N, C-alpha and C positions, 0 to 999 in steps of 0.2 A: 504494499500499499504505499503510495507516494503523496506527494502535495503536502498541502497545509495539514489535511486529516491526518495523514501518516506521521507527520511532526507532533501534532498535538496528542495522538495516542501513544507516542514513545515517551520515554524518560525525560526528553526535552521539553514536553508539554507543560510541566509546572513552570518552567522559567519563562516560556513563551506567552502562557495565558496568565498566571498568576502574577507574575513580576512585570511583564512587559505589556499585559492586557491586549495582546495582539487579535484575540477574537473581535473585541470591540474596535481598536485603532486600525487593523489592517483588512480584516476579513470583511466586516460590516461596510466600512467606507468603499472597499474594492469590489463589493457585490451590488452597487447601485449605480446605475448609469449617469444619472444627472449629477451624482456627487453629494455629499450631504454638507451643510452649512456648519460652521462651528457652533452655533446654537443647537441644532439638532444633534450633533455629536455630543454636546455636553448633557443633553437629556438621556443619551444612550450610556454615557459614562456614570451618570450619576448613581445607580444602583450598584456600581462596582467599585468604589473607591479605594479598597484594600485587596491585598492578595487573598485574604480569607473570604472577603466577599464574592470573589471570581471563581470559587469552587464550582458553582453550577455550570459556568462557561467551559471549565475544564472537563467536567463530567460529561456534558452533551456530546461533544465529539468522540468520546470513548464509548458511548452508548448507541451511537449510529451504526445500524449493520452494514458491515463492509468486510469484503473477503471472508465471509462466513463467520465473522466475530462481531459482537459476542452472540454466541449460539442462541441463547434465550431470546434475543431481539430479532435474529433472523428468522426463528420460528414464529415469532408473533407477526412480524411482516408478511411472511409465507401465508400465514393464515389468513390474515387481512386480505391479500391479494386474492385468496381463493373465494373469500366471501364476496368481494367486489365483483368477480366474474359471474357469480351465481344470483345476485341479488336483483330484484326489480326496482330498488330503489334508485330515483333519478340522480344523476351525479353530473357536476360540472367540473372540469379541469380548464384553468387559465393557463395561457402560456404567453411568453414574450419573446422578443428577439433581441440580442442573441440568445437570452435565457441561460439558464444554468441547468438545473434539473428540470426546469419548466420550460423547455423549448419546443419547437414545432415537431422535431423527431420524436420526442417522448410523448408529445399529445397524439400524434398518429399511431403511436405504438399502443396508447391507452384505448383508442377507438378499436384497434384490432382486438384486444383482450378483454375489454369490458363493454359488455352489450348495451348498457343502459346509460351511457357517459356521452355527455356532449362537450365539446371544447370551444374554446373562445380565445382570440388574439386580442390582447390588451394594450400593445404597443411595445416600445422599447423597453428594456429591462434586463436584468441579470438574474440574481437569486432572489432579492428582497423586492420583488415587483410591487409590493404596497407602498413602498417608497418612492418608486418611479411613476406609478399609474394609479394613485388611490381613487381618483374621480371615476376613471374608466372601469376599475373594478367594482367600485359601488353600482355604477348603472348597468355593468354587464350581469352582476347577481341579480340585481333587482329585476331586470327584465327577464333574466332566465326563469326567476321565481314566478313571476307573472305568466309566463308560457307554460309551465308545467302546473299551474293552478295553486301556487302558493299565495301567501297574503301579499 
């Protein structure tokens, strides 16, 4: 496993996340197309002023299922994927360009695998598309809910 996820899951993770706050300082900011203002970054930094307060941001990447680990979470995600393929519950997948885990190719794959899913392009974005496209996401979800008979 390479990249930031691999580094965060290694012994170096404590230094990178707890001491350097890289999850907020590099990953967050680098995952938003429009960039974040200093004021916005201050809001994201606020809950994590000390290394001890950053423990959740260290644990999070260590719990993401990748390369078969951690096995318990791989099993949970596999089970959820199976449920998604069999349910009649309507679902909506929002994607952005260039996207990260939410790109056009992944949206197409979801349509192939999940019978009751719709996809919607919301515009430019990477991973944290809610920061790049909040209005478009709100309008898209509201429109989808109306179309499926929601409130």
